[in-house]
C-alpha positions as CSV (number, residue, x, y, z in Angstrom):
1,M,0.0,0.0,0.1
2,T,1.5,3.3,-1.2
3,V,2.0,6.2,1.2
4,D,-0.7,8.9,0.8
5,G,1.5,12.0,0.5
6,F,3.3,14.0,3.1
7,R,0.3,14.0,5.2
8,G,-0.2,10.1,5.2
9,Y,3.4,9.7,6.0
10,L,3.0,11.8,9.2
11,R,-0.3,9.8,10.0
12,R,2.2,6.5,9.7
13,I,4.9,7.7,11.9
14,E,2.0,8.9,14.5
15,A,0.4,5.5,14.3
16,R,3.8,4.3,15.5
17,D,3.9,6.7,18.5
18,E,6.7,8.4,16.7
19,L,5.3,11.9,16.5
20,V,4.2,14.3,19.4
21,R,1.8,16.9,19.0
22,V,2.5,20.2,20.4
23,D,-0.6,22.2,21.1
24,E,0.8,25.3,23.2
25,P,1.7,28.2,20.7
26,V,5.4,28.2,19.4
27,S,7.4,30.7,17.8
28,W,9.1,30.5,14.6
29,N,11.9,32.5,16.2
30,L,14.1,29.8,17.6
31,E,11.7,28.1,19.6
32,A,10.4,25.4,17.3
33,S,14.0,24.7,16.1
34,A,15.1,24.3,19.8
35,L,12.5,21.7,20.6
36,T,13.4,19.9,17.4
37,M,17.1,20.0,18.3
38,L,16.3,18.4,21.7
39,A,14.3,15.6,20.0
40,N,16.9,15.0,17.3
41,E,19.6,14.8,20.2
42,N,17.6,12.4,22.6
43,D,16.3,10.1,19.7
44,G,12.8,11.5,20.7
45,P,9.6,11.4,18.2
46,I,9.1,13.8,15.7
47,P,7.7,17.4,16.9
48,F,4.4,18.7,15.2
49,F,3.6,22.2,16.1
50,E,0.2,22.7,15.8
51,S,0.4,26.6,16.2
52,A,3.6,28.2,15.3
53,D,2.3,32.0,14.9
54,G,-1.0,30.9,13.3
55,A,0.3,27.9,10.9
56,R,1.6,24.6,11.7
57,L,5.3,23.4,11.5
58,V,6.9,19.9,11.9
59,G,10.5,19.7,12.8
60,D,12.8,17.1,10.9
61,P,9.9,14.8,9.9
62,Y,12.6,12.4,7.9
63,R,15.0,12.0,10.9
64,G,15.8,8.3,11.5
65,S,16.6,6.5,14.7
66,Q,20.1,6.8,15.8
67,R,20.8,2.9,15.3
68,R,18.6,2.9,12.2
69,P,18.8,5.9,10.4
70,W,17.2,4.5,7.2
71,D,14.0,3.5,9.2
72,R,11.5,6.5,8.6
73,I,12.8,6.9,5.0
74,A,11.8,3.3,4.4
75,L,8.4,4.0,6.2
76,G,7.9,6.9,3.8
77,M,8.2,4.4,0.8
78,D,5.9,1.6,2.5
79,I,9.1,-0.5,3.2
80,P,9.0,-2.1,6.6
81,P,10.9,0.1,8.9
82,D,12.5,-2.9,10.5
83,A,13.9,-3.8,7.4
84,S,17.7,-4.6,7.6
85,S,20.0,-2.2,6.2
86,R,20.7,-4.6,3.3
87,E,17.1,-5.3,2.8
88,F,16.4,-1.7,2.5
89,Y,19.2,-0.8,0.2
90,D,18.4,-3.9,-2.1
91,E,14.8,-2.7,-2.3
92,T,15.6,0.9,-3.0
93,I,17.9,0.2,-5.5
94,R,15.3,-2.3,-7.2
95,R,12.7,0.6,-7.1
96,L,15.2,3.2,-8.7
97,K,15.5,0.8,-11.7
98,E,11.7,1.1,-12.3
99,Q,10.9,4.5,-13.2
100,R,7.6,5.8,-13.3
101,P,6.8,9.0,-15.3
102,P,4.5,11.5,-13.7
103,E,1.0,11.9,-14.7
104,T,-0.8,15.3,-15.1
105,V,-4.4,15.8,-13.3
106,D,-6.8,18.4,-13.3
107,R,-5.7,21.3,-11.2
108,T,-9.1,22.2,-10.2
109,D,-9.2,19.7,-7.4
110,A,-5.5,19.5,-6.6
111,P,-4.6,20.0,-2.9
112,C,-2.1,22.3,-3.4
113,K,-4.6,24.8,-5.3
114,E,-7.1,24.9,-2.4
115,V,-5.7,28.6,-2.1
116,K,-4.0,30.7,-4.7
117,E,-2.4,34.0,-4.1
118,T,-1.0,36.2,-6.9
119,G,0.0,39.5,-7.5
120,E,-0.4,41.8,-4.4
121,E,-1.8,38.9,-2.5
122,V,1.5,37.2,-2.3
123,D,3.3,37.5,1.1
124,L,5.9,35.0,2.0
125,L,5.8,36.6,5.5
126,D,2.5,35.5,6.1
127,Y,4.1,31.8,6.8
128,P,6.1,30.7,9.7
129,W,9.7,30.3,8.0
130,P,11.5,29.3,11.0
131,Y,14.5,31.3,12.4
132,I,16.5,28.1,13.1
133,H,19.8,28.9,14.5
134,A,20.9,31.9,16.5
135,G,23.4,33.6,14.4
136,D,21.6,32.7,11.0
137,G,21.3,35.4,8.5
138,G,17.6,35.2,8.4
139,R,14.5,33.0,8.3
140,Y,14.8,29.8,6.0
141,S,12.8,27.2,4.0
142,N,15.3,24.5,3.9
143,L,13.1,21.2,3.7
144,H,11.5,21.3,0.3
145,T,12.1,20.4,-3.7
146,L,13.2,23.2,-6.1
147,V,12.0,22.4,-9.6
148,A,13.5,24.0,-12.7
149,P,13.8,23.6,-16.4
150,D,16.8,23.1,-18.5
151,P,16.1,25.7,-21.3
152,D,17.6,23.2,-24.2
153,S,15.7,20.2,-23.5
154,E,12.6,18.5,-21.9
155,W,14.6,17.9,-18.5
156,I,13.1,19.2,-15.5
157,D,15.5,19.1,-12.5
158,Y,14.4,18.4,-9.0
159,S,16.9,19.6,-6.4
160,Y,17.5,20.7,-2.8
161,H,18.6,24.0,-2.3
162,R,18.0,26.4,1.0
163,V,16.1,29.7,0.4
164,M,16.3,32.6,2.9
165,V,13.3,34.9,3.1
166,H,14.2,38.7,2.6
167,D,10.5,40.3,2.6
168,S,7.2,39.7,1.1
169,R,8.2,38.7,-2.3
170,T,11.8,38.2,-2.6
171,A,14.2,35.7,-1.2
172,S,18.0,34.5,-1.9
173,V,18.7,31.0,-3.0
174,L,21.9,29.0,-2.2
175,L,23.3,28.0,-5.7
176,L,26.9,26.6,-5.6
177,A,28.2,26.1,-9.1
178,G,29.0,22.5,-9.9
179,E,25.8,21.2,-8.9
180,Q,23.0,20.5,-11.4
181,T,20.4,23.5,-10.7
182,P,23.1,26.2,-10.1
183,N,24.9,25.3,-13.5
184,L,21.6,25.8,-15.4
185,F,21.3,29.0,-13.8
186,Y,24.8,30.4,-14.0
187,Y,25.9,28.9,-17.3
188,K,22.7,29.0,-19.4
189,Y,20.0,31.5,-18.2
190,E,22.2,34.0,-16.9
191,R,24.9,34.0,-19.7
192,R,21.6,34.6,-21.9
193,D,20.2,37.1,-19.4
194,E,17.2,35.2,-19.1
195,P,15.1,34.6,-15.7
196,M,15.1,31.0,-14.6
197,P,11.6,29.8,-13.9
198,V,11.2,28.0,-10.6
199,A,8.9,26.4,-8.2
200,I,9.6,25.6,-4.7
201,V,7.6,22.7,-3.4
202,V,6.8,22.3,0.1
203,G,5.7,19.3,2.0
204,A,5.6,17.0,-1.3
205,D,5.3,13.3,-1.1
206,P,8.2,11.8,0.7
207,A,9.4,10.1,-2.4
208,V,9.6,13.4,-4.2
209,Q,11.7,14.6,-1.4
210,Y,13.8,11.7,-1.4
211,S,14.3,12.0,-5.2
212,S,15.5,15.7,-5.0
213,V,18.5,15.0,-2.6
214,M,19.9,12.1,-4.6
215,W,22.6,12.3,-7.4
216,I,20.2,11.4,-10.2
217,P,22.3,11.8,-13.3
218,T,21.8,15.1,-15.3
219,G,19.2,15.1,-17.9
220,R,17.0,12.5,-16.1
221,N,13.8,13.7,-14.6
222,E,13.9,13.1,-10.6
223,V,10.0,13.1,-10.6
224,S,10.2,9.7,-12.7
225,F,12.4,8.3,-10.0
226,A,10.2,9.5,-7.2
227,G,7.4,7.4,-8.9
228,G,9.7,4.4,-8.9
229,L,10.3,4.9,-5.0
230,K,6.4,5.3,-4.3
231,G,5.5,2.6,-6.5
232,T,3.1,4.6,-8.5
233,P,3.3,7.8,-10.7
234,I,3.6,11.3,-9.0
235,D,0.4,13.4,-10.0
236,V,1.5,16.7,-11.0
237,V,-0.5,19.9,-12.2
238,P,0.5,23.0,-14.0
239,C,1.8,26.3,-12.0
240,E,-0.2,29.3,-12.3
241,T,2.4,31.8,-13.5
242,N,5.0,29.5,-15.4
243,D,4.8,26.5,-17.3
244,L,6.4,24.1,-14.7
245,L,4.4,20.9,-13.6
246,V,4.5,20.4,-9.4
247,P,3.3,17.4,-7.2
248,A,-0.5,18.0,-6.8
249,D,-0.4,17.0,-3.1
250,A,2.1,19.3,-1.9
251,E,1.5,21.5,1.2
252,L,2.5,24.7,-0.4
253,V,4.1,25.7,-3.8
254,I,6.1,29.0,-4.3
255,E,6.3,30.2,-8.0
256,G,8.8,32.6,-9.2
257,E,11.9,33.2,-11.3
258,I,15.5,33.7,-10.3
259,V,16.7,36.9,-11.8
260,P,19.8,37.2,-13.8
261,G,22.5,39.5,-12.6
262,V,20.8,40.4,-9.3
263,R,22.1,39.3,-5.9
264,R,20.7,39.2,-2.3
265,D,22.5,38.4,0.9
266,E,22.5,34.9,1.9
267,G,23.7,33.1,5.4
268,P,25.3,32.8,7.5
269,F,23.8,29.7,8.5
270,G,24.3,26.7,10.9
271,D,25.2,24.4,8.4
272,Y,25.2,20.2,8.2
273,F,29.0,20.1,9.5
274,G,27.5,21.4,12.7
275,Y,29.1,24.9,12.9
276,M,28.0,28.4,11.8
277,H,29.0,28.9,8.2
278,G,29.9,32.4,7.0
279,P,30.8,34.9,5.9
280,R,27.4,36.4,4.4
281,R,27.7,35.8,0.8
282,S,25.8,37.1,-2.2
283,M,23.5,34.7,-4.0
284,P,20.8,34.7,-6.8
285,A,17.7,36.6,-6.0
286,L,14.1,34.8,-6.3
287,E,11.2,37.2,-7.1
288,V,8.0,35.5,-6.1
289,T,5.0,35.6,-8.7
290,A,2.6,33.3,-6.8
291,I,2.0,30.9,-3.8
292,T,-0.7,28.2,-4.1
293,R,-1.2,25.9,-0.8
294,R,-3.6,23.9,1.1
295,A,-6.0,25.6,3.1
296,D,-4.1,24.6,6.4
297,P,-0.4,23.8,5.0
298,I,2.1,22.0,7.3
299,I,5.6,23.3,6.6
300,P,8.5,20.9,7.5
301,F,11.9,22.3,8.3
302,C,15.3,20.7,9.4
303,V,17.6,21.9,12.1
304,E,21.0,21.6,10.2
305,G,24.2,20.6,12.4
306,T,22.2,18.3,14.6
307,G,23.0,15.4,12.1
308,V,26.5,15.0,13.2
309,G,28.3,12.8,15.8
310,H,25.8,10.4,17.2
311,T,22.4,12.5,16.6
312,E,20.4,12.4,13.5
313,N,18.4,14.9,11.4
314,S,16.4,14.8,8.1
315,T,19.5,15.6,6.2
316,S,21.8,13.1,7.5
317,S,19.0,10.2,7.6
318,M,18.3,11.0,3.8
319,E,22.0,10.9,2.9
320,I,22.3,7.4,4.3
321,G,18.6,6.3,3.3
322,C,18.4,8.2,-0.3
323,V,22.0,9.1,-1.5
324,G,23.6,5.9,-0.2
325,P,21.3,3.5,-2.5
326,D,21.4,5.9,-5.4
327,A,25.3,6.0,-5.3
328,T,25.5,2.4,-5.1
329,L,23.3,1.9,-8.4
330,G,25.5,4.8,-9.9
331,L,28.8,3.0,-9.4
332,R,27.4,-0.4,-10.5
333,A,26.1,1.2,-13.5
334,G,29.4,2.6,-14.1
335,G,30.5,-1.0,-14.4
336,F,32.3,-1.2,-10.6
337,D,32.0,-4.2,-8.6
338,V,30.2,-2.5,-5.7
339,D,28.4,-4.0,-2.9
340,R,27.2,-1.0,-1.2
341,C,28.3,2.7,-0.9
342,V,27.4,4.2,2.3
343,P,27.8,7.7,3.8
344,W,29.7,7.5,7.2
345,Q,27.0,8.1,9.7
346,S,28.6,10.7,12.0
347,T,29.6,13.1,9.0
348,P,27.5,11.8,6.0
349,R,28.5,14.3,3.5
350,T,32.4,14.1,4.0
351,V,33.3,10.3,4.4
352,Y,31.7,7.4,2.3
353,V,32.5,3.7,3.0
354,I,32.4,1.3,0.0
355,S,31.9,-2.6,0.6
356,T,33.4,-4.4,-2.5
357,D,35.0,-7.7,-3.6
358,A,37.0,-6.0,-6.0
359,T,40.0,-5.6,-3.7
360,D,42.9,-5.1,-6.5
361,P,44.8,-1.8,-5.6
362,G,44.5,-0.8,-9.1
363,E,40.9,-1.1,-9.4
364,L,40.3,0.5,-6.2
365,H,42.2,3.7,-7.3
366,D,40.3,3.7,-10.5
367,L,37.1,3.4,-8.5
368,A,38.3,6.2,-6.3
369,N,39.3,8.5,-9.2
370,F,36.2,7.7,-10.9
371,I,33.9,9.2,-7.9
372,F,36.4,12.2,-6.8
373,T,35.9,13.4,-10.9
374,T,32.5,12.8,-10.8
375,W,29.3,12.8,-8.3
376,G,31.9,12.9,-5.4
377,M,33.9,16.1,-6.4
378,L,31.8,18.8,-4.6
379,H,31.2,17.1,-1.2
380,V,33.2,14.0,-0.5
381,D,36.9,14.3,0.7
382,F,37.8,10.6,1.3
383,F,36.5,6.8,1.0
384,V,37.1,3.8,3.0
385,F,37.2,0.7,1.1
386,V,36.2,-2.4,3.0
387,D,35.7,-6.0,2.0
388,G,32.2,-7.1,0.8
389,D,31.5,-9.3,4.0
390,V,31.8,-5.9,6.3
391,D,28.6,-4.2,6.7
392,P,29.6,-0.4,5.9
393,L,27.0,0.9,8.3
394,D,28.4,-0.8,11.0
395,Q,30.8,2.1,12.1
396,R,32.8,-0.4,14.7
397,A,33.1,-3.1,12.1
398,V,34.6,-0.4,9.6
399,L,36.9,0.9,12.5
400,E,38.1,-2.6,13.0
401,A,38.8,-3.2,9.3
402,L,40.8,0.2,9.6
403,A,42.9,-0.9,12.6
404,L,43.4,-4.5,11.4
405,H,43.9,-4.4,7.6
406,A,44.8,-0.8,6.6
407,D,48.7,-0.5,6.3
408,P,49.5,3.2,7.0
409,D,52.5,3.0,4.7
410,E,50.8,1.2,1.7
411,D,47.0,1.8,2.0
412,F,46.6,5.4,2.7
413,H,46.4,7.2,-0.7
414,Q,46.4,10.9,-1.4
415,F,45.3,12.5,-4.7
416,G,47.0,15.8,-3.5
417,V,45.7,19.4,-3.2
418,A,43.9,21.0,-5.8
419,S,41.6,23.9,-7.0
420,M,38.3,22.4,-8.5
421,P,34.5,22.7,-8.1
422,K,34.1,22.2,-4.4
423,V,31.2,23.2,-1.7
424,P,32.6,26.0,0.4
425,L,31.9,24.5,3.7
426,N,35.0,22.4,5.0
427,I,36.5,23.7,8.2
428,Y,39.9,23.2,6.6
429,Q,38.9,26.0,4.0
430,T,39.9,29.6,4.7
431,P,37.6,32.4,3.3
432,D,40.2,32.9,0.8
433,E,39.9,29.2,-0.3
434,K,36.1,28.9,-0.7
435,G,36.1,30.3,-4.3
436,N,34.2,33.0,-5.9
437,A,31.4,34.7,-4.0
438,Q,29.7,35.5,-7.2
439,T,29.2,32.0,-8.5
440,G,28.8,30.4,-5.0
441,T,31.7,27.9,-5.7
442,S,33.6,28.2,-8.8
443,K,36.9,26.7,-7.6
444,A,37.8,26.0,-4.2
445,K,40.5,24.3,-2.2
446,T,39.9,20.4,-1.9
447,A,42.1,17.6,-1.0
448,K,41.1,13.9,-1.9
449,A,42.1,10.8,-0.2
450,Y,41.1,7.1,0.4
451,I,42.1,4.3,2.6
452,D,42.3,0.6,1.6
453,A,41.2,-1.4,4.5
454,T,40.3,-4.5,2.6
455,R,42.0,-8.0,3.4
456,D,45.0,-9.1,1.8
457,R,43.5,-12.3,-0.4
458,D,46.8,-14.0,0.0
459,D,46.7,-14.4,3.9
460,D,44.8,-17.7,3.8
461,A,45.9,-18.2,7.6
462,E,44.1,-14.9,8.7
463,A,41.1,-15.9,6.8
464,A,40.9,-19.5,8.5
465,A,41.6,-18.0,11.8
466,E,38.6,-15.6,11.3
467,V,36.2,-18.6,10.4
468,A,37.3,-20.6,13.4
469,D,37.0,-17.7,15.7
470,E,33.3,-17.0,14.8
471,E,32.5,-20.8,15.4
472,T,33.9,-20.6,18.8
473,R,32.4,-17.4,19.7
474,Y,29.0,-18.8,18.5
475,W,29.5,-22.0,20.9
476,A,30.4,-19.6,23.8
477,R,27.4,-17.5,23.0
478,T,25.2,-20.3,22.9
479,L,26.4,-21.8,26.1
480,L,25.8,-18.5,27.7
481,V,22.2,-18.5,26.7
482,E,21.8,-22.2,27.9
483,A,23.4,-21.2,31.2
484,G,20.7,-18.6,31.6
485,A,22.0,-15.5,30.1
486,S,19.7,-13.3,28.0
487,P,20.3,-13.6,24.0
488,E,19.6,-9.9,23.8
489,G,23.0,-8.1,23.2
490,L,24.6,-11.4,22.1
491,P,25.4,-11.0,18.3
492,G,24.9,-14.0,16.3
493,I,22.4,-15.6,18.3
494,D,18.7,-15.8,17.5
495,P,16.5,-16.0,20.6
496,A,14.0,-18.2,18.9
497,E,16.8,-20.8,18.4
498,V,18.0,-21.4,21.8
499,E,16.0,-21.6,25.0
500,P,17.5,-20.9,28.3
């Protein structure tokens, strides 16, 4: 049974006692984000604010649990949330292979068209966009899908770029050159002195949100991949003031255009690395032409910076639950023997772990070079390669592989320092190394490296010892259970197999 849009998803997590309704009035000014931050840090239920200055907010609705960060991502696709990480990755990859193009429906009864505001009716400040961190440059919408067309083809790009509200009809959009939507604007629309029509879709179906954060290849419509993830086509309707098609069941849609040659301040912002990123930069200006919405819209937001270390937020959970399966599929399509490609949970946009049976040093170097010169160029600084029988989502197992199998002399590989397209968010970058402020990124300092933590295939004695040791450990655990110990916490023991 498919999930019935964003509200259907919220009903599902509420039915599992994983959503808490806050009835007392809460302000968009730090209060909603402070409560969400506490929920994230304590692995608590998702906070739903019934009255946030006259509207409704929900904090980090896609945040997974700290031990199983993919569980609510799974719930949003009607995959059992108790599925193992391998089952979840396999099913998500299967769905990504079965894209379903969207279907255009009658706009008159679309939920996102219940209220239409155009012309002088438009006022962004009527909505409780949250002020998320003390020190942020302004109020943000930062959990949405940005829809933009390629002017030279039929490709419609769905992406994930935060928006800082300036006044009733203007905002600035974080567009970092090197990513798909920014490239469309900087290198096509702006060079032709043409505005780029856009729609910012807030509170769409979970599958739409998931596809917008994935690294879908240029020229491929994310909305078709969203249909694959959902298991049924996404219903779309035309916008009021441009020709874009947007998800019909969205909570709210902001229509407008990003104007060539016009910049507005953006940031600072408490970013996903967990620190306040600045300085204030000039970013392209969005001029709003219409807002369509449900009569009582629900606005989701993410408290960035809380998805590092042991805590989770929507961004970090979507990185593991959405980007990981997509990256795995992409590497396999590129001809590489990859079991799974998984973001490191504690810092999911800087380090990735790849489990693979292809442990030849030359093959691993080619794989690392492919990633660093394609989709990994902008965000990922280093990879750890482990054997195919190591769970890349088990941080303890990965650290064990590093400690036991990575030779500090032979297995730590540097690509050196370079100036290339790179998001300007790393702590090691000085302000001068963060690139051209006028185009967001342009070229910035970056350094790439990878670690080979795979076993030496010629070491038969080590492999035999590991097999024997596991058999011995299983015997010991079984003996403990038979003696009365609880099977919980004893890995490798099925409580149904052994009765104390």
